C-alpha positions as CSV (number, residue, x, y, z in Angstrom):
1,M,-16.5,-16.4,0.6
2,A,-20.3,-17.1,0.4
3,E,-22.4,-14.0,0.2
4,H,-24.9,-15.4,2.7
5,S,-22.2,-15.4,5.4
6,L,-21.9,-11.7,5.1
7,T,-23.8,-9.1,7.0
8,K,-26.2,-6.7,5.1
9,K,-23.7,-3.9,5.6
10,Q,-20.9,-6.1,4.2
11,Q,-23.0,-7.1,1.2
12,K,-23.9,-3.5,0.5
13,G,-20.3,-2.4,0.8
14,L,-19.1,-5.3,-1.5
15,R,-21.7,-4.4,-4.2
16,R,-20.6,-0.7,-4.0
17,I,-16.9,-1.7,-4.4
18,L,-17.6,-4.1,-7.3
19,L,-19.8,-1.6,-9.2
20,A,-17.2,1.2,-8.8
21,G,-14.4,-1.2,-9.6
22,I,-16.0,-2.4,-12.8
23,I,-16.8,1.2,-14.0
24,Y,-13.2,2.2,-13.1
25,A,-11.7,-0.7,-14.9
26,V,-13.7,0.1,-18.1
27,L,-12.7,3.7,-17.9
28,M,-9.0,2.8,-17.5
29,I,-9.1,0.4,-20.4
30,L,-10.8,2.9,-22.7
31,G,-8.5,5.7,-21.6
32,H,-5.3,3.7,-22.1
33,S,-6.4,2.1,-25.4
34,G,-6.7,5.4,-27.1
35,A,-10.5,5.0,-27.7
36,L,-12.6,8.1,-27.5
37,P,-9.7,10.6,-27.5
38,S,-12.1,13.5,-27.6
39,V,-13.6,12.4,-24.3
40,F,-10.5,11.1,-22.4
41,G,-8.4,13.9,-23.8
42,N,-10.7,16.5,-22.4
43,R,-9.9,17.2,-18.8
44,A,-13.4,18.2,-17.8
45,A,-15.0,15.2,-19.5
46,S,-12.5,12.9,-17.9
47,F,-13.2,14.5,-14.5
48,V,-16.9,13.9,-14.9
49,L,-16.5,10.2,-15.9
50,Y,-14.1,9.3,-13.1
51,L,-16.3,11.2,-10.6
52,I,-19.0,8.5,-11.1
53,P,-17.1,5.6,-9.6
54,Y,-15.5,7.9,-7.1
55,L,-18.8,9.0,-5.7
56,I,-20.2,5.4,-5.8
57,V,-17.4,4.1,-3.6
58,G,-16.3,7.2,-1.8
59,L,-19.6,8.9,-0.7
60,P,-19.6,7.2,2.8
61,V,-16.0,8.3,3.3
62,L,-16.7,11.9,2.3
63,R,-19.8,11.9,4.5
64,G,-17.7,10.6,7.4
65,A,-15.0,13.3,6.8
66,V,-17.6,16.1,6.9
67,L,-19.2,14.7,10.1
68,G,-15.7,14.5,11.6
69,I,-15.1,18.2,10.8
70,K,-18.6,19.1,12.2
71,N,-17.9,17.2,15.4
72,R,-14.3,18.6,15.7
73,Q,-12.8,15.1,15.2
74,L,-11.4,15.8,11.7
75,L,-7.9,14.2,12.0
76,D,-8.8,10.6,11.2
77,E,-8.3,8.2,8.3
78,Q,-11.5,9.3,6.5
79,F,-10.3,12.9,6.6
80,L,-6.9,12.0,5.2
81,M,-8.4,9.9,2.4
82,A,-10.9,12.7,1.5
83,I,-8.2,15.4,1.4
84,A,-5.8,13.2,-0.6
85,S,-8.3,12.1,-3.2
86,V,-9.8,15.6,-3.6
87,G,-6.2,16.9,-4.0
88,A,-5.5,14.3,-6.7
89,F,-8.6,15.5,-8.6
90,A,-7.5,19.1,-8.2
91,T,-4.1,18.3,-9.8
92,G,-5.7,16.4,-12.7
93,E,-4.8,12.9,-11.6
94,T,-8.4,11.7,-11.8
95,S,-7.8,8.0,-12.2
96,E,-5.4,8.0,-9.2
97,A,-8.0,9.9,-7.1
98,V,-10.5,7.1,-7.8
99,A,-7.9,4.4,-7.1
100,V,-7.1,6.0,-3.7
101,M,-10.8,5.9,-2.6
102,L,-11.5,2.5,-4.2
103,F,-8.6,0.7,-2.6
104,Y,-9.1,2.4,0.7
105,Q,-12.7,1.1,0.8
106,V,-11.4,-2.4,-0.2
107,G,-9.1,-2.3,2.9
108,E,-11.9,-1.1,5.1
109,W,-14.1,-3.9,3.8
110,F,-11.5,-6.5,4.5
111,Q,-11.0,-5.0,8.0
112,D,-14.8,-5.2,8.7
113,Y,-15.0,-8.8,7.4
114,A,-12.0,-9.8,9.6
115,V,-13.5,-8.2,12.7
116,A,-16.8,-10.0,12.0
117,R,-14.9,-13.3,11.7
118,S,-13.0,-12.6,14.9
119,R,-16.2,-11.8,16.7
120,R,-17.9,-14.9,15.5
121,S,-16.4,-17.3,18.0
122,I,-17.3,-14.8,20.8
123,K,-20.8,-14.4,19.3
124,D,-21.1,-18.2,19.4
125,L,-20.2,-17.9,23.1
126,L,-22.8,-15.2,23.6
127,A,-25.3,-17.5,21.9
128,I,-25.2,-19.8,24.9
129,A,-27.7,-17.4,26.7
130,P,-31.0,-19.4,27.2
131,E,-34.2,-17.7,25.9
132,Y,-36.5,-19.5,28.3
133,A,-36.9,-22.0,31.1
134,N,-39.6,-24.7,31.7
135,V,-40.6,-24.7,35.3
136,E,-42.6,-27.6,36.7
137,R,-45.2,-26.4,39.2
138,A,-46.7,-28.2,42.2
139,D,-49.7,-29.4,40.2
140,G,-47.5,-31.0,37.6
141,T,-48.0,-28.4,34.9
142,V,-45.0,-26.9,33.1
143,E,-44.8,-23.1,32.7
144,T,-42.4,-21.4,30.3
145,V,-40.8,-18.4,32.0
146,D,-37.9,-16.1,31.5
147,P,-34.6,-17.5,33.0
148,D,-34.5,-14.5,35.3
149,E,-37.7,-15.7,37.0
150,V,-36.2,-19.0,38.0
151,Q,-35.8,-19.4,41.8
152,V,-33.4,-21.6,43.7
153,G,-35.2,-24.9,44.3
154,D,-37.4,-24.7,41.3
155,V,-37.8,-28.0,39.3
156,L,-37.0,-27.4,35.6
157,V,-37.8,-29.6,32.7
158,I,-35.1,-29.7,30.0
159,R,-36.3,-31.2,26.7
160,P,-34.0,-32.7,24.1
161,G,-32.1,-30.0,22.2
162,E,-32.9,-27.2,24.8
163,K,-30.3,-25.0,26.6
164,I,-29.9,-25.5,30.3
165,P,-31.1,-22.1,31.7
166,V,-29.5,-22.1,35.2
167,D,-27.0,-24.2,37.2
168,G,-28.5,-27.2,39.0
169,V,-28.6,-30.9,39.9
170,V,-30.4,-33.5,37.8
171,T,-33.2,-35.2,39.7
172,E,-34.7,-37.4,37.0
173,G,-33.6,-38.8,33.6
174,S,-30.4,-39.3,31.8
175,S,-28.9,-37.7,28.7
176,M,-25.7,-36.5,27.1
177,I,-24.8,-32.8,27.6
178,N,-23.1,-30.8,24.9
179,T,-20.6,-28.5,26.6
180,A,-18.7,-27.4,23.5
181,A,-19.8,-23.7,23.7
182,L,-18.4,-23.4,27.2
183,T,-15.4,-25.7,27.3
184,G,-14.4,-26.2,23.6
185,E,-14.7,-29.9,24.3
186,S,-16.5,-31.7,21.4
187,V,-17.2,-34.9,23.4
188,P,-20.6,-34.7,25.2
189,R,-20.7,-35.5,28.9
190,S,-23.2,-37.9,30.4
191,A,-25.7,-36.6,33.0
192,S,-28.1,-38.6,35.3
193,A,-29.8,-38.2,38.7
194,G,-27.4,-36.5,41.0
195,S,-25.2,-35.0,38.3
196,E,-24.4,-31.3,38.5
197,I,-25.0,-29.5,35.2
198,I,-24.3,-25.9,34.3
199,S,-26.2,-23.3,32.3
200,G,-25.4,-22.6,28.7
201,C,-24.9,-26.3,27.8
202,I,-27.3,-28.0,25.4
203,N,-29.2,-31.2,26.4
204,G,-28.9,-34.1,24.1
205,D,-31.7,-36.6,23.2
206,G,-32.9,-37.4,26.7
207,L,-35.5,-35.7,28.9
208,L,-34.1,-34.3,32.1
209,K,-35.5,-32.8,35.3
210,M,-33.3,-30.7,37.4
211,R,-33.5,-28.7,40.6
212,A,-32.1,-25.1,40.3
213,S,-29.2,-24.5,42.6
214,K,-28.6,-20.9,41.5
215,K,-30.5,-18.0,40.1
216,Y,-29.8,-17.0,36.5
217,D,-27.8,-13.9,37.5
218,D,-25.5,-16.2,39.6
219,S,-25.3,-19.0,37.1
220,T,-22.3,-19.9,35.0
221,V,-23.8,-18.6,31.7
222,S,-24.6,-15.1,33.2
223,R,-21.0,-14.8,34.6
224,I,-19.5,-15.8,31.3
225,L,-21.5,-13.3,29.3
226,E,-20.5,-10.6,31.6
227,L,-16.8,-11.5,31.4
228,V,-16.9,-11.6,27.5
229,E,-18.8,-8.3,27.2
230,N,-16.2,-6.6,29.4
231,A,-13.1,-8.2,27.8
232,S,-12.7,-5.5,25.1
233,E,-12.4,-2.7,27.8
234,K,-9.0,-4.0,29.0
235,K,-6.4,-3.2,26.2
236,S,-2.9,-4.5,25.9
237,R,0.1,-2.2,26.2
238,T,0.7,-2.6,22.5
239,E,-2.9,-1.5,21.7
240,N,-2.6,1.5,24.1
241,F,0.6,2.5,22.4
242,I,-1.0,2.4,18.9
243,T,-3.9,4.5,20.2
244,R,-1.6,7.1,21.6
245,F,0.6,6.9,18.5
246,A,-2.3,7.6,16.2
247,R,-3.5,10.5,18.3
248,Y,-0.2,12.4,17.8
249,Y,0.9,10.9,14.5
250,T,-2.1,12.0,12.4
251,P,-1.8,15.7,13.2
252,L,1.9,15.6,12.5
253,V,1.2,13.9,9.1
254,V,-1.3,16.6,8.1
255,L,1.3,19.3,9.2
256,G,4.0,17.5,7.2
257,A,1.8,17.3,4.1
258,A,1.0,21.1,4.4
259,I,4.8,21.8,4.5
260,V,5.4,19.6,1.4
261,A,2.5,21.4,-0.4
262,F,3.3,25.0,0.3
263,I,6.9,25.5,1.4
264,P,9.0,24.1,-1.5
265,P,6.9,25.9,-4.2
266,L,7.8,29.2,-2.6
267,F,11.4,28.5,-3.7
268,V,11.2,26.3,-6.8
269,G,7.7,26.9,-8.0
270,N,5.6,24.3,-9.7
271,W,2.7,24.3,-7.2
272,M,0.7,21.4,-8.8
273,T,3.6,19.0,-8.6
274,W,4.2,19.7,-4.9
275,I,0.4,19.5,-4.0
276,Y,0.4,16.1,-5.8
277,R,3.3,15.0,-3.7
278,A,1.6,16.3,-0.5
279,C,-1.5,14.2,-1.4
280,T,0.8,11.2,-2.0
281,F,2.4,11.9,1.4
282,L,-1.1,11.9,3.0
283,V,-2.1,8.6,1.5
284,I,1.2,6.9,2.5
285,S,1.0,8.3,6.0
286,C,-2.5,7.1,6.8
287,P,-2.1,5.0,10.0
288,C,-5.0,2.6,9.3
289,A,-2.7,-0.4,8.9
290,L,-1.6,-0.1,12.5
291,V,-4.8,1.2,14.0
292,L,-6.8,-1.7,12.5
293,S,-4.5,-4.7,12.4
294,V,-3.0,-4.6,16.0
295,P,-6.4,-4.5,17.9
296,L,-7.7,-7.1,15.4
297,A,-4.8,-9.4,16.2
298,F,-5.6,-9.3,19.9
299,F,-9.3,-9.6,19.3
300,G,-8.5,-12.7,17.2
301,G,-6.4,-14.1,19.9
302,I,-9.2,-13.8,22.5
303,G,-11.5,-15.4,19.9
304,A,-9.1,-18.3,19.3
305,A,-8.9,-18.8,23.1
306,S,-12.6,-18.8,23.5
307,K,-13.0,-21.5,20.9
308,T,-11.0,-23.9,23.1
309,G,-12.9,-23.1,26.3
310,I,-10.6,-20.4,27.7
311,L,-12.1,-17.0,28.6
312,V,-9.6,-14.1,28.6
313,K,-11.0,-11.0,30.2
314,G,-8.8,-8.6,28.3
315,S,-6.1,-8.4,25.7
316,N,-3.7,-7.0,28.3
317,Y,-3.8,-10.4,30.1
318,L,-3.2,-12.2,26.8
319,E,-0.1,-10.0,26.3
320,L,1.1,-10.9,29.9
321,M,0.6,-14.6,29.2
322,A,3.1,-14.4,26.4
323,G,5.9,-13.4,28.7
324,L,5.2,-15.4,31.9
325,D,8.3,-16.3,34.0
326,T,6.7,-17.9,37.0
327,I,3.4,-19.9,37.5
328,V,2.3,-20.5,41.0
329,S,-0.5,-23.0,41.6
330,D,-2.7,-24.2,44.4
331,K,-2.7,-27.9,44.9
332,T,-6.1,-29.2,45.9
333,G,-8.7,-29.1,43.0
334,T,-6.2,-27.4,40.7
335,L,-3.3,-29.8,40.3
336,T,-5.2,-32.6,42.0
337,Q,-8.7,-34.0,41.4
338,G,-10.1,-32.6,44.7
339,N,-11.7,-35.9,45.3
340,F,-10.3,-37.2,48.5
341,K,-10.5,-40.9,49.3
342,V,-9.6,-42.9,52.4
343,T,-6.8,-45.2,51.4
344,N,-5.9,-46.7,54.8
345,V,-7.1,-46.7,58.4
346,S,-4.5,-47.3,61.2
347,C,-6.3,-48.2,64.5
348,A,-4.9,-48.2,68.0
349,D,-5.1,-51.5,69.9
350,G,-8.6,-52.5,70.6
351,V,-10.2,-50.0,68.2
352,Q,-12.3,-51.1,65.3
353,E,-12.1,-49.4,61.9
354,T,-15.8,-48.6,61.8
355,D,-15.7,-47.2,65.3
356,L,-12.8,-44.9,64.4
357,L,-14.5,-43.7,61.2
358,E,-17.9,-43.2,63.0
359,T,-16.2,-41.1,65.7
360,A,-14.4,-38.9,63.1
361,A,-17.6,-38.6,61.0
362,A,-19.7,-37.6,64.0
363,A,-17.2,-34.9,64.9
364,E,-17.1,-33.6,61.3
365,G,-20.9,-33.4,61.4
366,M,-22.4,-32.0,58.3
367,S,-19.1,-30.4,57.1
368,T,-18.8,-30.0,53.3
369,H,-15.0,-30.2,53.5
370,P,-13.7,-32.9,51.1
371,I,-11.9,-34.7,53.9
372,A,-15.2,-35.0,55.9
373,K,-16.9,-36.2,52.8
374,S,-14.3,-38.9,52.2
375,I,-14.7,-40.2,55.7
376,R,-18.4,-40.5,55.2
377,D,-17.8,-42.2,51.9
378,A,-15.5,-44.7,53.6
379,L,-18.2,-45.5,56.2
380,R,-20.7,-46.1,53.3
381,D,-18.2,-48.4,51.6
382,R,-18.0,-50.5,54.8
383,G,-21.8,-50.9,54.9
384,R,-22.4,-48.4,57.6
385,S,-24.8,-45.4,57.2
386,P,-22.9,-42.1,57.2
387,E,-26.1,-40.3,58.1
388,L,-25.3,-39.7,61.8
389,N,-27.4,-37.9,64.4
390,T,-25.8,-34.5,64.5
391,N,-27.9,-33.5,67.4
392,L,-25.5,-35.5,69.6
393,V,-22.6,-33.1,68.5
394,T,-22.1,-29.9,70.5
395,D,-19.5,-27.3,70.9
396,A,-17.7,-28.1,67.6
397,V,-14.8,-25.7,67.3
398,G,-12.6,-25.5,64.2
399,R,-8.9,-24.9,64.7
400,T,-7.4,-23.3,61.5
401,G,-4.5,-25.3,60.2
402,R,-5.0,-27.9,62.9
403,G,-8.4,-29.6,62.7
404,L,-11.4,-29.5,65.0
405,I,-12.5,-30.3,68.5
406,A,-16.1,-31.4,69.2
407,T,-18.2,-32.8,71.9
408,V,-20.0,-36.0,70.8
409,S,-22.5,-37.6,73.2
410,G,-20.7,-35.9,76.1
411,A,-17.2,-37.1,75.0
412,K,-14.6,-34.6,73.6
413,V,-13.3,-35.8,70.2
414,F,-10.2,-34.5,68.5
415,V,-9.9,-34.8,64.8
416,G,-6.9,-33.2,63.1
417,N,-3.2,-33.3,62.4
418,E,-0.1,-33.8,64.5
419,K,-0.1,-30.3,65.8
420,L,-3.7,-30.7,67.2
421,M,-2.6,-33.8,69.0
422,A,0.6,-32.3,70.4
423,E,-1.2,-29.1,71.5
424,N,-3.7,-31.1,73.5
425,H,-1.1,-33.4,75.0
426,I,-2.4,-36.6,73.3
427,D,0.0,-39.5,73.1
428,F,-0.3,-40.6,69.5
429,T,1.6,-42.8,67.1
430,P,2.9,-40.9,64.1
431,V,1.9,-42.5,60.8
432,K,3.9,-42.1,57.6
433,G,2.0,-41.4,54.4
434,D,4.1,-39.4,51.9
435,A,1.4,-38.3,49.5
436,A,-1.5,-38.8,51.9
437,T,-3.2,-36.5,54.4
438,V,-3.1,-38.1,57.8
439,V,-6.1,-37.4,60.1
440,Y,-5.5,-38.4,63.7
441,V,-8.5,-39.1,65.9
442,A,-8.7,-39.1,69.7
443,K,-11.6,-39.4,72.2
444,D,-11.3,-37.9,75.7
445,R,-7.6,-37.6,75.0
446,R,-7.3,-41.3,74.3
447,Y,-5.7,-42.0,70.9
448,L,-8.0,-44.1,68.6
449,G,-5.9,-44.1,65.4
450,A,-5.3,-42.4,62.1
451,I,-7.1,-42.1,58.8
452,L,-5.0,-41.8,55.6
453,I,-6.7,-39.8,52.9
454,R,-5.3,-39.2,49.5
455,D,-6.2,-36.8,46.7
456,E,-5.1,-38.1,43.3
457,V,-3.3,-35.8,40.9
458,K,-4.9,-34.8,37.6
459,K,-3.8,-37.2,34.9
460,E,-2.7,-34.2,32.6
461,A,-1.0,-32.3,35.4
462,R,2.6,-33.5,34.9
463,G,2.4,-33.1,31.1
464,A,0.9,-29.7,31.5
465,I,3.6,-28.5,33.8
466,A,6.3,-29.8,31.4
467,A,4.5,-28.0,28.5
468,M,4.5,-24.7,30.5
469,K,8.3,-25.0,30.9
470,Q,8.6,-25.7,27.1
471,E,6.7,-22.4,26.6
472,G,9.3,-20.5,28.5
473,V,8.1,-20.6,32.1
474,G,11.2,-20.6,34.3
475,S,9.7,-21.7,37.6
476,V,6.5,-23.6,38.6
477,V,5.7,-23.3,42.3
478,M,3.0,-25.2,44.3
479,L,1.3,-23.8,47.4
480,T,-0.6,-26.0,49.7
481,G,-2.1,-26.1,53.2
482,D,-1.2,-29.8,53.4
483,R,1.7,-31.0,55.6
484,K,5.2,-30.9,54.1
485,S,5.5,-34.6,53.4
486,V,2.3,-34.6,51.3
487,G,3.3,-31.4,49.4
488,D,6.8,-32.6,48.7
489,A,5.5,-36.0,47.4
490,V,3.0,-34.4,45.1
491,G,5.6,-31.9,44.0
492,R,8.1,-34.6,43.0
493,E,5.3,-36.5,41.2
494,L,4.4,-33.5,39.1
495,G,7.9,-32.1,38.5
496,V,7.3,-28.7,40.1
497,D,10.3,-26.6,41.0
498,R,9.4,-25.4,44.5
499,V,6.7,-26.4,47.1
500,Y,5.5,-24.4,50.0
501,S,3.4,-26.4,52.5
502,E,1.3,-26.0,55.6
503,L,0.1,-22.6,54.4
504,L,-3.0,-20.8,55.7
505,P,-4.9,-18.6,53.2
506,Q,-3.1,-15.5,54.4
507,D,0.3,-17.3,54.1
508,K,-0.4,-17.9,50.4
509,V,-1.0,-14.2,49.8
510,A,2.3,-13.4,51.6
511,R,4.3,-15.9,49.6
512,V,2.9,-14.6,46.3
513,E,3.6,-11.0,47.4
514,E,7.2,-12.0,48.1
515,M,7.6,-13.6,44.7
516,L,5.9,-10.7,42.9
517,A,8.2,-8.1,44.6
518,E,11.2,-10.2,43.6
519,R,10.2,-10.6,40.0
520,R,8.8,-7.2,39.3
521,K,12.3,-5.7,39.9
522,S,13.5,-7.5,36.9
523,G,10.3,-7.0,34.8
524,R,9.3,-10.7,35.1
525,R,5.6,-11.7,35.3
526,L,3.8,-14.2,37.6
527,A,0.6,-16.1,37.2
528,F,-1.4,-17.8,39.9
529,V,-3.7,-20.8,39.2
530,G,-6.4,-21.7,41.7
531,D,-10.0,-22.7,42.1
532,G,-11.2,-22.2,45.7
533,I,-12.7,-19.3,47.5
534,N,-9.6,-19.0,49.5
535,D,-7.6,-18.5,46.3
536,A,-9.5,-15.3,45.4
537,P,-7.1,-12.9,47.2
538,V,-4.1,-14.5,45.5
539,L,-5.7,-14.5,42.1
540,T,-6.3,-10.8,42.4
541,R,-2.8,-10.0,43.5
542,A,-1.0,-11.9,40.8
543,D,0.0,-10.3,37.4
544,V,-2.4,-12.9,35.8
545,G,-5.0,-14.9,37.8
546,I,-6.1,-18.1,36.2
547,A,-9.2,-19.9,37.6
548,M,-10.5,-23.4,37.0
549,G,-14.0,-22.5,35.9
550,S,-15.9,-25.8,35.8
551,M,-15.5,-26.7,39.5
552,G,-14.1,-23.4,40.7
553,S,-15.8,-21.2,43.2
554,D,-17.7,-18.1,42.2
555,A,-15.3,-15.9,44.0
556,A,-12.3,-17.4,42.3
557,I,-13.8,-17.0,38.8
558,E,-14.8,-13.4,39.5
559,A,-11.3,-12.6,40.8
560,A,-9.4,-14.3,37.9
561,D,-8.2,-12.7,34.7
562,I,-8.4,-15.9,32.7
563,V,-11.0,-18.7,33.2
564,V,-10.4,-22.3,32.1
565,M,-13.9,-23.6,31.6
566,D,-13.2,-27.4,31.8
567,D,-10.5,-27.4,34.5
568,N,-8.0,-28.9,32.0
569,L,-4.5,-27.8,33.0
570,N,-3.3,-28.3,29.4
571,K,-5.3,-25.2,28.5
572,I,-2.7,-23.0,30.3
573,P,0.2,-23.8,28.0
574,M,-2.3,-23.7,25.1
575,T,-3.2,-20.1,26.2
576,M,0.5,-19.2,26.3
577,K,0.8,-20.5,22.7
578,I,-2.1,-18.4,21.6
579,A,-0.8,-15.4,23.4
580,K,2.7,-15.7,21.9
581,K,1.2,-16.1,18.4
582,T,-1.0,-13.0,19.0
583,V,1.9,-10.8,20.2
584,G,4.1,-12.1,17.4
585,I,1.6,-11.2,14.7
586,S,0.9,-7.7,16.2
587,K,4.7,-7.0,16.2
588,E,5.1,-8.2,12.7
589,N,2.3,-5.9,11.6
590,I,3.9,-2.9,13.4
591,V,7.4,-3.5,11.9
592,F,6.1,-4.2,8.4
593,A,3.8,-1.2,8.3
594,L,6.3,1.3,9.6
595,A,9.1,0.0,7.4
596,V,7.1,0.2,4.2
597,K,5.6,3.6,5.0
598,A,9.0,5.0,6.0
599,L,10.5,3.9,2.7
600,I,7.6,5.1,0.5
601,L,7.4,8.4,2.4
602,V,11.0,9.2,1.6
603,L,10.5,8.2,-2.1
604,G,7.2,10.1,-2.3
605,A,8.7,13.3,-0.8
606,A,11.5,13.0,-3.3
607,G,9.1,12.6,-6.2
608,I,10.2,9.1,-7.0
609,A,7.1,7.3,-5.7
610,G,3.7,8.3,-7.1
611,M,0.1,7.8,-6.0
612,W,0.1,4.1,-6.9
613,A,3.0,3.4,-4.6
614,A,1.1,5.5,-1.9
615,V,-2.0,3.3,-2.4
616,F,0.1,0.2,-1.8
617,A,1.8,1.8,1.3
618,D,-1.6,2.5,2.7
619,V,-4.2,0.0,1.5
620,G,-1.9,-2.7,0.4
621,V,0.0,-2.7,3.7
622,A,-3.3,-2.5,5.7
623,V,-4.8,-5.5,3.8
624,L,-1.6,-7.5,4.2
625,C,-1.6,-6.7,8.0
626,I,-5.3,-7.6,8.3
627,L,-4.8,-10.9,6.5
628,N,-1.8,-11.6,8.8
629,S,-4.0,-11.0,11.8
630,M,-6.7,-13.2,10.4
631,R,-4.3,-16.2,10.7
632,L,-5.4,-16.3,14.3
633,L,-9.0,-17.2,13.2
634,I,-7.8,-20.6,12.0
635,Y,-5.0,-21.1,14.6
636,R,-5.4,-24.3,16.6
637,P,-2.4,-24.7,19.0
638,Q,-1.1,-28.2,19.5
639,L,0.5,-29.1,22.8
640,P,4.1,-30.2,22.5
641,D,4.9,-33.9,23.1
642,V,6.1,-34.2,26.7
């Protein structure tokens, strides 16, 4: 444990503990060896000697206890330790009084060190914030400005080793981009002209120029920082229970100690013996093992998740992830690549492929929908320019769940599914394409043909779904707006349990509401995974909303409770593993701490266990629980073989 890795506060605390510990050890050796009997045999002299290490290590605790009394917040761990150690001094147990304070401070130091280690991964994430941006002005000069001053459309110069200040598109140059701070992925990604790059990543050894597509406040890095900073506000049920427990537990402990100190002596006498037992009772009862270790476990779990590129917005969501029963997922862009490609063109008699594609592309106009883009890409692949004269397109009307109708050069063009064709009484030839979306095209109600467009599933999707089931998920459900045959084909390929197809955005919400109502009756939990802006309402309604952060919409990321920064579906079962480990460790700490304390309390009240046993029941148990929680700092979950 290198000293340079410690904060100044930790270094000062460690030096205080070591100095007091050395003096205490020397005094103990001299006292038990029989040396200087005139000194150690004298109660006043012994008191003065042991008071030295006590004040060295215990002064901050005594100061905290006094401030607590002054601020009317006296019933905390510092107050209990101060009363117990002062009581031990009063009964003549000077060495044990020092031991109580010394080992309490050892436990506090370990807790502080553990929290700092847990925060380190999140601090690394916070370090992604860029300090400056290099803006290229119209005259070719480069001005260094604050990232907040960057405007959409500004051209930025990213030198080797610099952080990308805002989201944007590369206009010149090529380089490798280090995304590890955001995604947990150690392999850099290549970027060249036309590549979209996100803020917070680090440029490699190439010079890049990029055009800003978002302001800093709307960029990925700003959103991530806000999510991380707010994560600690949302506590798990276990943490809330411990907080409430400590609120009532501590006053009861003080009352119990007062009863032990003052009631039995009224009947059996021997006041000093019972005051000593009351001090022992106070030390044993200190709830710091629970108050420190349980939140630390959840904080460590959030830190472990962030190291792998998973942002958890609160420990309550981590706790819910440990007990998921159902995972519902959108299809396009979540389980599939979201990159549509024309796989086949079926033309009616006398119609050429390029004519069919040009008619469909003209009607789609400048639509950014993936299907429209795939049609333009197919035209480009056939040597035809997809840049059409959109001035020729008028009266374009979208039909939700059907397609669109547009007037192109005076002719009415219909582009959509079977329902659009049937509603407009167009005689068409149905085309089979199990896993493909079929787009039918007609002009002035004359059927021209069909375009088959397929979206490939993510290579990790099937394995990720199998891993989710191995982690205890009973049902994986897929929701899609695609026609039934496409949804069913993709569902079979991925191994999902149920598929709901041909859904509008409001239909998805209704389906999730039905499943939530059904499962909440039995205490089961449901998560929804999505990436599009139309998924935001469903992400909000689910017990846990999981967004694909790399390509996901701003609305989806804002609405979600957990964000997977690199869109890798394997991160979902990985998060479940981290969540189960976190909840398991917190439960181990609770059971172990309460069991040991209950045993030593009974023995202490009976006079069998002394102050040393009390120190173990308090500090020893706290340190063991903290060390148990620190296992999360080195935990790296491995996905099961599927």
